[in-house]
Steps between C-alpha positions, in 0.01 A plus 500: 500500500408187670709194481403252232312748285608564148449832340385487146544803289202569288554526131263709312468448124366783298388434146504788262358503158765506230501772245346438158836582341668218691226259392548604136878457523467151651241398240721631217796305640292182510376549143849577367643198678234276350564636151875452544453140614277423202750657260784297650293182478436570132873553444582176677256303286641656183856419607404139576351467153810656346723265700310194374528624143875551540536150648327350196722703269809386690391136466461546124841663475649216705362245250637702210836523676512122543416454132779741401748323729409172333558657157837634613601156624405348162681761289832316488357169381525380140123462472436860600761629254334302220156619605609866505672463161189340353238733654671838500755476220319264261797263482470124455722209592739410215380140507133600475293526186310825488184543298394858434135507400421740219230745583 
């Protein structure tokens, strides 16, 4: 070898045709992957819809909870006791005049 010369090894690429079975396996893998991705996307959309529905339900329950907490806070007052006695038990205040219409 002479000084200053570089030896390059030659690389030879040989292309061979792949077997039809390999092509079928790769194509089946691509199709199955696509179907799996579409199924997962459908599931994700359904879960997002379900999540939004549950959030709305939770907001409604939160409002109902606040209303019930307000009722609990009012239970010990004189006005609420009179209201409950009047509405649920049919009682009237002793100082009131009660007219019972005849049907």
